[in-house]
RONU-342501 format. One record per residue (C-alpha): residue number from 1; residue in three letters; x, y, z. Coordinates in Angstrom, 1 decimal, m for minus. Example, Ala and Ser with C-alpha at 12.3 -4.5 7.8 and 13.67 -1.06 7.14 Angstrom:
REC   resi   resn        x        y        z
REC      1    ALA     12.3     m4.5      7.8
REC      2    SER     13.7     m1.1      7.1
END
This chain:
REC   resi   resn        x        y        z
REC      1    MET    130.6     91.8     81.8
REC      2    ALA    128.4     93.5     84.4
REC      3    THR    124.7     93.5     85.3
REC      4    TYR    123.1     96.8     86.3
REC      5    ALA    119.6     97.4     87.8
REC      6    MET    118.1    100.8     87.4
REC      7    GLY    115.2    102.6     89.0
REC      8    ASP    112.0    104.1     87.6
REC      9    LEU    112.7    106.1     84.4
REC     10    GLN    109.2    107.6     83.7
REC     11    GLY    110.1    109.2     80.5
REC     12    CYS    113.4    110.8     81.7
REC     13    PHE    115.4    109.9     78.7
REC     14    THR    118.1    112.5     79.2
REC     15    ALA    118.8    111.4     82.7
REC     16    PHE    118.8    107.8     81.5
REC     17    GLN    121.4    108.5     78.8
REC     18    ARG    123.6    110.4     81.4
REC     19    LEU    123.5    107.5     83.8
REC     20    MET    124.3    105.0     81.0
REC     21    ASP    127.3    107.1     80.2
REC     22    LEU    128.3    107.1     83.9
REC     23    ILE    128.2    103.4     84.3
REC     24    GLN    129.9    103.0     80.9
REC     25    PHE    127.3    100.5     79.8
REC     26    ASP    128.4     98.2     76.9
REC     27    PRO    125.3     96.5     75.3
REC     28    ALA    127.6     93.9     73.7
REC     29    GLN    128.7     92.6     77.1
REC     30    ASP    126.6     94.1     79.9
REC     31    LYS    123.0     93.6     81.0
REC     32    LEU    120.6     96.2     82.2
REC     33    TRP    117.6     95.4     84.4
REC     34    LEU    114.8     98.0     84.5
REC     35    VAL    112.2     97.9     87.4
REC     36    GLY    109.3     99.2     85.3
REC     37    ASP    107.5    102.5     84.9
REC     38    ILE    109.5    103.3     81.8
REC     39    VAL    106.9    105.8     80.6
REC     40    ASN    104.8    108.7     81.8
REC     41    ARG    105.1    111.9     83.9
REC     42    GLY    108.5    112.7     82.4
REC     43    PRO    109.0    114.4     79.0
REC     44    ASP    110.5    111.8     76.7
REC     45    SER    108.6    108.5     76.9
REC     46    LEU    108.7    108.0     73.2
REC     47    PRO    112.5    108.1     72.5
REC     48    LEU    113.0    106.1     75.7
REC     49    LEU    110.6    103.3     74.6
REC     50    ARG    112.3    103.2     71.2
REC     51    TYR    115.8    103.0     72.8
REC     52    ILE    114.8    100.1     75.1
REC     53    LYS    113.0     98.2     72.4
REC     54    GLN    116.0     98.5     70.1
REC     55    ALA    118.4     97.4     72.8
REC     56    GLY    117.2     93.8     72.4
REC     57    ASP    118.5     91.2     74.8
REC     58    ALA    120.8     93.7     76.5
REC     59    VAL    117.9     95.1     78.5
REC     60    ILE    115.5     93.1     80.7
REC     61    MET    112.5     95.0     82.1
REC     62    VAL    109.4     94.3     84.1
REC     63    LEU    106.1     96.2     83.7
REC     64    GLY    105.1     98.9     86.1
REC     65    ASN    101.7    100.5     86.7
REC     66    HIS    102.5    103.4     84.4
REC     67    ASP    103.4    101.1     81.6
REC     68    LEU    100.1     99.2     82.0
REC     69    HIS     98.3    102.6     82.2
REC     70    LEU     99.7    103.4     78.7
REC     71    LEU     98.3    100.1     77.4
REC     72    MET     94.9    100.9     78.9
REC     73    VAL     94.7    104.4     77.5
REC     74    ALA     95.8    103.1     74.1
REC     75    ALA     93.1    100.5     74.1
REC     76    GLY     90.5    103.1     74.9
REC     77    ILE     89.7    101.4     78.3
REC     78    ILE     90.3    104.6     80.2
REC     79    LYS     91.0    108.2     79.3
REC     80    SER     94.4    109.9     79.7
REC     81    ASN     94.6    112.1     82.8
REC     82    PRO     96.0    115.7     82.9
REC     83    LYS     99.3    114.6     84.4
REC     84    ASP    100.0    112.1     81.7
REC     85    THR    102.8    112.7     79.2
REC     86    ILE    102.2    109.7     76.9
REC     87    ARG    100.5    111.5     74.0
REC     88    PRO    103.6    111.4     71.8
REC     89    VAL    103.6    107.6     72.1
REC     90    LEU    100.0    107.4     71.2
REC     91    ASP    100.5    109.6     68.2
REC     92    ALA    103.7    108.0     67.0
REC     93    PRO    103.8    106.4     63.5
REC     94    ASP    105.3    103.3     65.2
REC     95    ARG    102.8    103.3     68.0
REC     96    ASP    101.4     99.8     67.3
REC     97    GLU    104.8     98.3     67.1
REC     98    LEU    105.8     99.8     70.4
REC     99    LEU    102.6     98.8     72.2
REC    100    HIS    102.9     95.3     70.9
REC    101    TRP    106.5     95.1     72.2
REC    102    LEU    105.4     96.5     75.5
REC    103    ARG    102.7     93.8     75.9
REC    104    GLN    105.4     91.1     75.5
REC    105    GLN    107.4     92.3     78.5
REC    106    ARG    107.6     90.4     81.8
REC    107    LEU    105.8     91.2     85.0
REC    108    PHE    108.4     89.4     87.2
REC    109    TYR    111.9     88.2     86.5
REC    110    VAL    114.2     85.8     88.4
REC    111    ALA    117.8     85.0     87.8
REC    112    GLY    120.0     83.2     90.4
REC    113    PRO    119.6     84.9     93.8
REC    114    TYR    117.7     87.9     92.4
REC    115    ALA    114.1     88.5     91.6
REC    116    MET    112.8     91.7     90.0
REC    117    VAL    109.3     93.2     90.3
REC    118    HIS    108.0     96.7     90.0
REC    119    ALA    106.2     97.1     93.3
REC    120    GLY    106.3     94.0     95.6
REC    121    LEU    105.1     90.5     96.4
REC    122    LEU    102.4     89.4     98.9
REC    123    PRO    103.9     87.7    102.0
REC    124    SER    102.5     84.3    101.2
REC    125    TRP    104.0     84.1     97.7
REC    126    SER    107.1     82.1     97.3
REC    127    ILE    109.4     83.0     94.3
REC    128    ALA    108.2     80.0     92.4
REC    129    GLN    104.5     80.9     93.0
REC    130    ALA    105.1     84.5     92.0
REC    131    GLU    106.7     83.3     88.8
REC    132    GLN    103.7     81.1     88.0
REC    133    LEU    101.2     83.9     88.8
REC    134    ALA    103.2     86.5     86.8
REC    135    ARG    103.1     84.1     83.8
REC    136    GLU     99.3     84.1     84.0
REC    137    VAL     99.2     87.8     83.6
REC    138    GLU    101.9     87.9     80.9
REC    139    ASN    100.1     85.2     78.8
REC    140    ALA     96.8     87.1     79.1
REC    141    LEU     98.5     90.4     78.0
REC    142    ARG    100.0     88.7     74.9
REC    143    GLN     96.6     87.5     73.6
REC    144    ASP     94.8     89.3     70.8
REC    145    ASN     91.8     89.7     73.1
REC    146    ASP     93.8     91.3     75.9
REC    147    GLN     91.0     94.0     76.0
REC    148    GLU     89.2     91.8     78.5
REC    149    LEU     92.2     91.8     80.9
REC    150    LEU     92.7     95.5     80.5
REC    151    ALA     89.1     96.3     81.1
REC    152    SER     89.0     94.4     84.4
REC    153    MET     92.5     95.2     85.5
REC    154    TYR     92.2     98.1     87.9
REC    155    GLY     90.3     98.4     91.1
REC    156    ASN     91.4     98.2     94.8
REC    157    GLU     89.2     95.3     95.7
REC    158    PRO     89.7     92.6     96.6
REC    159    ASN     92.9     93.6     98.4
REC    160    TYR     94.1     90.1     99.4
REC    161    TRP     95.0     86.8     97.7
REC    162    GLN     93.2     83.5     97.6
REC    163    ASP     93.7     80.8     95.1
REC    164    GLU     90.0     80.4     94.3
REC    165    TRP     89.5     83.9     92.8
REC    166    PRO     87.8     83.8     89.4
REC    167    SER     90.1     84.5     86.5
REC    168    ASN     89.6     88.3     86.1
REC    169    VAL     89.8     88.9     89.8
REC    170    ARG     92.8     86.7     90.1
REC    171    LEU     94.7     88.6     87.5
REC    172    ARG     93.7     92.0     89.1
REC    173    VAL     95.1     91.0     92.5
REC    174    ILE     98.3     89.8     90.9
REC    175    ILE     98.8     93.0     89.0
REC    176    ASN     97.9     95.2     92.0
REC    177    ALA    100.5     93.4     94.2
REC    178    MET    103.3     93.4     91.6
REC    179    THR    102.8     96.9     90.2
REC    180    ARG    101.0     99.0     92.9
REC    181    MET    101.5     97.7     96.4
REC    182    ARG    103.7     99.4     99.0
REC    183    ILE    102.3     98.2    102.3
REC    184    CYS    100.1     95.5    103.6
REC    185    THR     99.0     93.8    106.8
REC    186    ARG    100.7     90.8    108.3
REC    187    ASP     98.0     88.6    106.8
REC    188    GLY     98.5     90.1    103.3
REC    189    LYS     95.8     92.7    102.9
REC    190    MET     97.0     95.5    100.7
REC    191    ASN     96.5     99.3    101.2
REC    192    LEU     96.7    100.4     97.6
REC    193    ALA     95.9    104.1     98.4
REC    194    PHE     99.0    104.7    100.4
REC    195    LYS    101.8    106.6     98.7
REC    196    GLY    103.6    108.3    101.6
REC    197    ASP    106.9    107.8    103.3
REC    198    PRO    107.6    105.0    105.8
REC    199    GLN    107.0    107.3    108.8
REC    200    SER    103.4    107.9    107.7
REC    201    ILE    102.3    104.3    107.3
REC    202    PRO     98.8    103.7    108.8
REC    203    LEU     98.5    101.6    112.0
REC    204    GLY     98.4     97.9    111.3
REC    205    TYR    100.4     98.0    108.1
REC    206    LEU    104.0     97.4    107.3
REC    207    PRO    106.2     97.8    104.2
REC    208    TRP    105.6     94.6    102.2
REC    209    PHE    109.3     93.7    102.4
REC    210    ASN    109.3     94.0    106.3
REC    211    LEU    106.7     91.4    106.9
REC    212    PRO    108.0     88.5    109.1
REC    213    GLN    108.1     85.1    107.6
REC    214    ARG    107.7     86.5    104.0
REC    215    ALA    107.9     83.5    101.7
REC    216    SER    110.2     85.3     99.2
REC    217    GLN    112.8     86.5    101.8
REC    218    HIS    115.5     84.1    100.7
REC    219    HIS    115.9     85.9     97.4
REC    220    THR    117.1     89.5     97.0
REC    221    ILE    114.1     91.4     95.5
REC    222    ILE    114.9     94.3     93.2
REC    223    CYS    112.0     96.8     92.9
REC    224    GLY    111.0    100.4     92.3
REC    225    HIS    107.6    102.2     92.5
REC    226    TRP    108.0    103.7     96.0
REC    227    SER    109.6    107.1     95.3
REC    228    ALA    108.9    108.3     98.9
REC    229    LEU    111.0    105.4    100.2
REC    230    GLY    113.9    106.3     97.9
REC    231    LEU    117.0    104.2     97.5
REC    232    TYR    116.7    101.5    100.2
REC    233    LEU    119.2     98.6    100.4
REC    234    THR    119.2     95.6    102.7
REC    235    ASP    120.6     92.1    102.4
REC    236    ASN    117.5     90.9    100.6
REC    237    LEU    116.0     94.1     99.1
REC    238    ILE    117.2     96.6     96.5
REC    239    ALA    114.6     99.4     96.1
REC    240    LEU    115.7    101.8     93.4
REC    241    ASP    113.0    104.4     92.8
REC    242    SER    114.8    107.6     94.0
REC    243    GLY    112.4    110.0     92.4
REC    244    CYS    114.1    111.1     89.2
REC    245    VAL    110.9    112.4     87.7
REC    246    TRP    110.3    114.6     90.8
REC    247    GLY    113.7    116.2     90.4
REC    248    ARG    115.7    114.0     92.8
REC    249    GLN    118.0    111.2     91.6
REC    250    LEU    118.2    108.4     89.1
REC    251    THR    119.9    105.3     90.6
REC    252    ALA    121.6    102.2     89.2
REC    253    ILE    123.4     99.5     91.1
REC    254    ARG    125.9     97.0     89.8
REC    255    LEU    124.8     93.6     91.1
REC    256    GLU    128.2     91.9     91.1
REC    257    ASP    129.5     94.2     93.9
REC    258    ARG    126.5     96.4     94.8
REC    259    LYS    128.2     99.6     93.8
REC    260    VAL    125.7    102.4     93.5
REC    261    PHE    125.6    105.0     90.8
REC    262    GLN    123.5    108.1     91.1
REC    263    LEU    123.0    111.4     89.4
REC    264    SER    120.7    114.4     90.0
REC    265    CYS    117.7    114.9     87.8
REC    266    VAL    115.8    118.0     86.8
REC    267    GLY    112.1    117.8     87.8
END
């Protein structure tokens, strides 16, 4: 039995199948952790969603910003943008079933010394607090009236956390940190517009995982989202978005021995 974590798929179903063959994944014994952004930008979000849904307990995933974007477009909260490739999901005969399943997925997952999130955690959040905050969002997404959450979900302000935020603001900050953040200040103010590489980080900001005294530093965080960072491994960080959808690589890592598996993708 082995546990594999895999980077952002973004509709790249062919590359996913090739990497699953490479790691010789056995759904009867092995586990696959997916760091989110299952859909969009790549060509095959629909068959990929169907595959992951049908895999059942063999696959554990957390939601990424593109997965939430799909839910917002499907709910009519926002319009699809020209770069989206989610129309086949929206037009599928099993659309409602797939979207319902997607709304049941986690925002944050913890098992033993590992914690998985799509983007990152604010420096003041312990693993236990992050679990609690993620549950708030997950419970709201699973409600029949999740339109209210989706309608207030996006926006770059406020860009920091405080316990006293009203409910809709509170959920937005949690979602922004866990699905969109790459960098923040030492006191936890996020810059949600930044998408560049580490060499171009604005003055006063650091990668969220490099902040001193980060409360979650005693777990190994598995994440994706930052394709310009690429594969990045330290003792307490496994960052796996190696830009498959941009024609770079798709990456998986076996957690038991940290063996890395990569293959080249076609952009």
